[in-house]
Residue frames relative to the residue before (quaternion, step in Angstrom):
aa qw qx qy qz dx dy dz
M 1.0000 0.0000 0.0000 0.0000 0.00 0.00 0.00
K 0.3704 -0.7310 0.5323 0.2122 3.57 -0.88 0.97
T 0.3295 -0.7456 0.5533 0.1717 3.52 -1.18 0.69
A 0.1249 -0.7584 0.6374 0.0541 3.52 -1.08 0.91
L 0.2136 -0.7373 0.6279 0.1285 3.55 -1.12 0.78
V 0.1382 -0.7759 0.6131 0.0551 3.57 -0.75 1.09
I 0.0587 -0.7953 0.6032 -0.0120 3.58 -0.64 1.17
D 0.2831 0.7275 -0.5727 0.2502 3.56 -0.53 1.21
D 0.4178 -0.7226 0.4902 0.2509 3.59 -0.87 0.89
Y 0.6710 0.4731 -0.2937 0.4896 3.60 1.22 -0.33
Y 0.4827 -0.7271 0.4181 0.2519 3.56 -0.49 1.27
A 0.6748 0.5106 -0.3088 0.4343 3.60 0.80 -0.98
N 0.6463 0.5119 -0.3226 0.4650 3.60 1.02 -0.74
R 0.6341 0.5219 -0.3298 0.4657 3.59 1.03 -0.77
I 0.6687 0.5109 -0.3005 0.4490 3.57 0.90 -0.96
L 0.6553 0.5107 -0.3162 0.4580 3.59 0.89 -0.91
A 0.6788 0.4793 -0.2953 0.4714 3.59 0.82 -0.96
A 0.6468 0.5234 -0.3217 0.4519 3.59 0.95 -0.86
R 0.6648 0.5023 -0.3107 0.4575 3.60 0.91 -0.86
L 0.6697 0.4949 -0.3057 0.4617 3.58 0.91 -0.87
L 0.6677 0.4831 -0.3030 0.4786 3.59 0.96 -0.79
T 0.6229 0.5355 -0.3373 0.4598 3.59 1.01 -0.77
K 0.6622 0.4965 -0.2999 0.4744 3.58 0.96 -0.86
A 0.6648 0.4742 -0.2933 0.4971 3.59 1.21 -0.48
G 0.6402 -0.5845 0.3038 0.3953 3.59 1.29 0.19
W 0.5319 0.6344 -0.4004 0.3929 3.59 1.21 0.33
A 0.3667 -0.6190 0.6319 0.2883 3.52 -1.33 0.42
V 0.1246 -0.8277 0.5467 0.0244 3.60 -0.78 0.99
V 0.1220 -0.7329 0.6673 0.0519 3.50 -1.12 0.93
Q 0.2048 -0.7934 0.5641 0.1016 3.57 -1.04 0.79
A 0.0563 -0.7604 0.6459 0.0386 3.54 -1.22 0.67
A 0.3771 -0.7642 0.4913 0.1799 3.57 -0.94 0.96
S 0.7837 0.1763 -0.1306 0.5811 3.61 1.23 -0.03
G 0.6437 -0.5219 0.3947 0.3968 3.52 -1.26 0.37
A 0.6416 0.5279 -0.3250 0.4518 3.58 0.98 -0.83
D 0.6525 0.5026 -0.3142 0.4721 3.59 0.96 -0.85
G 0.6461 0.5232 -0.3154 0.4576 3.58 0.99 -0.80
L 0.6560 0.4998 -0.3071 0.4749 3.58 0.96 -0.87
D 0.6288 0.5318 -0.3337 0.4587 3.58 0.98 -0.84
W 0.6625 0.5043 -0.3100 0.4591 3.59 0.91 -0.90
L 0.6821 0.5015 -0.2894 0.4466 3.59 0.91 -0.92
R 0.6101 0.5706 -0.3566 0.4184 3.59 1.11 -0.52
T 0.7878 0.2713 -0.1468 0.5331 3.60 1.17 -0.43
N 0.7369 0.3344 -0.1957 0.5539 3.61 1.28 -0.02
Q 0.3737 -0.7146 0.5481 0.2221 3.53 -1.31 0.35
A 0.0188 0.7568 -0.6534 0.0084 3.54 -1.17 0.70
A 0.4234 -0.6832 0.5281 0.2739 3.56 -1.21 0.46
L 0.7953 0.1604 -0.0283 0.5839 3.55 1.22 -0.67
V 0.0818 -0.7443 0.6591 0.0704 3.54 -1.15 0.75
L 0.1606 -0.7410 0.6480 0.0725 3.52 -0.86 1.08
L 0.0360 -0.8678 0.4877 -0.0884 3.54 -0.25 1.35
D 0.3745 -0.7171 0.5513 0.2039 3.55 -0.67 1.18
I 0.4222 -0.7142 0.5021 0.2440 3.57 -1.02 0.77
S 0.7867 0.3184 -0.1529 0.5063 3.60 0.78 -1.04
M 0.2504 0.7426 -0.5770 0.2303 3.55 -0.10 1.36
P 0.5281 -0.6141 0.4682 0.3531 3.58 -1.14 0.54
A 0.7770 0.3184 -0.2772 0.4670 3.56 -1.30 0.43
L 0.7962 -0.0705 0.0795 0.5957 3.63 0.26 -1.21
S 0.3262 -0.7371 0.5548 0.2060 3.58 -0.73 1.01
G 0.6626 -0.4970 0.3759 0.4154 3.55 -1.25 0.27
V 0.6108 0.5411 -0.3497 0.4602 3.58 1.06 -0.69
E 0.6630 0.4953 -0.3056 0.4708 3.60 0.93 -0.86
V 0.6445 0.5121 -0.3175 0.4708 3.58 1.01 -0.80
C 0.6378 0.5209 -0.3259 0.4643 3.60 0.94 -0.84
R 0.6455 0.5159 -0.3211 0.4627 3.58 0.92 -0.86
A 0.6581 0.5015 -0.3072 0.4702 3.60 0.98 -0.83
I 0.6195 0.5368 -0.3398 0.4611 3.60 0.99 -0.80
R 0.7004 0.4616 -0.2682 0.4737 3.57 0.85 -0.98
K 0.6553 0.5244 -0.3194 0.4399 3.61 0.91 -0.88
E 0.7471 0.3810 -0.2004 0.5065 3.58 0.96 -0.92
N 0.3471 -0.7593 0.4705 0.2857 3.58 1.34 -0.10
L 0.1707 0.8009 -0.5477 0.1714 3.55 0.99 0.88
G 0.8122 0.2194 -0.1830 0.5087 3.56 -0.88 0.92
G 0.5017 -0.6749 0.4120 0.3507 3.57 1.25 -0.08
S 0.7108 -0.4865 0.3151 0.3985 3.53 -1.31 0.14
D 0.6521 0.5251 -0.3214 0.4424 3.61 1.20 -0.35
L 0.4766 0.6764 -0.4445 0.3432 3.61 1.24 -0.20
K 0.2165 -0.7573 0.6051 0.1166 3.56 -0.89 0.99
V 0.1122 -0.7792 0.6158 0.0338 3.57 -0.85 1.04
V 0.0893 -0.8115 0.5773 -0.0126 3.53 -0.66 1.21
A 0.3865 -0.6928 0.5618 0.2346 3.57 -0.87 0.99
Y 0.1339 -0.7731 0.6197 0.0197 3.55 -0.87 1.09
T 0.2764 0.8138 -0.4243 0.2850 3.54 0.17 1.31
A 0.4331 -0.6470 0.5532 0.2962 3.53 -1.33 0.29
H 0.5345 0.6105 -0.4037 0.4226 3.61 1.30 -0.15
A 0.0803 0.8622 -0.4865 0.1165 3.56 -0.11 1.29
M 0.3773 0.7070 -0.5152 0.3040 3.59 1.15 0.34
N 0.6296 -0.5755 0.3646 0.3734 3.58 -1.06 0.73
N 0.6686 0.4954 -0.3110 0.4592 3.59 0.95 -0.83
E 0.6276 0.5217 -0.3370 0.4694 3.61 1.09 -0.66
I 0.6485 0.5097 -0.3145 0.4698 3.58 0.93 -0.88
A 0.6441 0.5176 -0.3177 0.4651 3.60 0.95 -0.85
E 0.6434 0.5194 -0.3176 0.4642 3.58 1.03 -0.80
F 0.6407 0.5190 -0.3302 0.4594 3.60 0.96 -0.83
L 0.6707 0.4949 -0.3025 0.4623 3.58 0.88 -0.92
A 0.6545 0.5070 -0.3105 0.4671 3.60 1.02 -0.76
T 0.6236 0.5569 -0.3273 0.4403 3.59 1.17 -0.58
G 0.6616 -0.5005 0.3264 0.4531 3.59 1.12 -0.54
F 0.4602 0.6460 -0.4670 0.3908 3.56 1.27 0.13
D 0.4212 -0.7093 0.5121 0.2392 3.56 -1.14 0.68
A 0.7882 -0.0336 0.0579 0.6118 3.58 1.16 -0.59
V 0.2988 -0.7230 0.5924 0.1926 3.56 -1.35 0.18
L 0.1176 -0.7543 0.6445 0.0435 3.55 -0.97 0.98
V 0.2331 -0.8159 0.5193 0.1016 3.56 -0.46 1.24
K 0.3728 -0.7076 0.5631 0.2079 3.56 -0.97 0.97
P 0.5566 -0.2029 -0.8056 0.0081 1.57 -2.08 1.35
V 0.3878 -0.7456 0.5024 0.2030 3.55 -1.04 0.79
S 0.1889 -0.7413 0.6327 0.1202 3.50 -1.35 0.36
R 0.6827 -0.4514 0.3654 0.4435 3.55 -1.28 0.18
E 0.6576 0.5175 -0.3057 0.4542 3.59 0.97 -0.87
A 0.6556 0.5111 -0.3124 0.4598 3.58 0.95 -0.86
V 0.6373 0.5089 -0.3259 0.4782 3.60 1.02 -0.78
A 0.6471 0.5165 -0.3211 0.4598 3.59 0.93 -0.86
E 0.6531 0.5024 -0.3096 0.4746 3.61 0.98 -0.83
M 0.6461 0.5117 -0.3228 0.4653 3.60 0.95 -0.83
L 0.6583 0.5058 -0.3177 0.4581 3.61 0.89 -0.88
A 0.6507 0.5045 -0.3163 0.4712 3.58 0.98 -0.80
A 0.6612 0.5113 -0.3006 0.4594 3.58 0.95 -0.89
A 0.6907 0.4619 -0.2681 0.4877 3.58 1.11 -0.69
G 0.5851 -0.6330 0.3463 0.3701 3.58 1.28 0.01
F 0.5302 0.6262 -0.4147 0.3933 3.58 1.19 0.44
């Protein structure tokens, strides 16, 4: 079973994403902040990180940059922006930052399935 890490400061968003991923056959770990997510990744492995963009202290963009800089999870780790920011220029910026895909909130089972397929799962 593959492991996904969901990083989001908003509890309801973490729970929804975790439930949808669990129903898709994933083991899910949750983190309430970017710092907590980075700490977990430094000592654990995941195949996927679902990462909120708008968080206090460390933004999702900053967390993604740290993941890539430190090579956390290795080169096969897929990092997906989990955000309500859905303008084309914002999505292009996320992809240029190092995200592998973008999942736009609010999410659905179908949207999660499409994101997983696009990320190669």
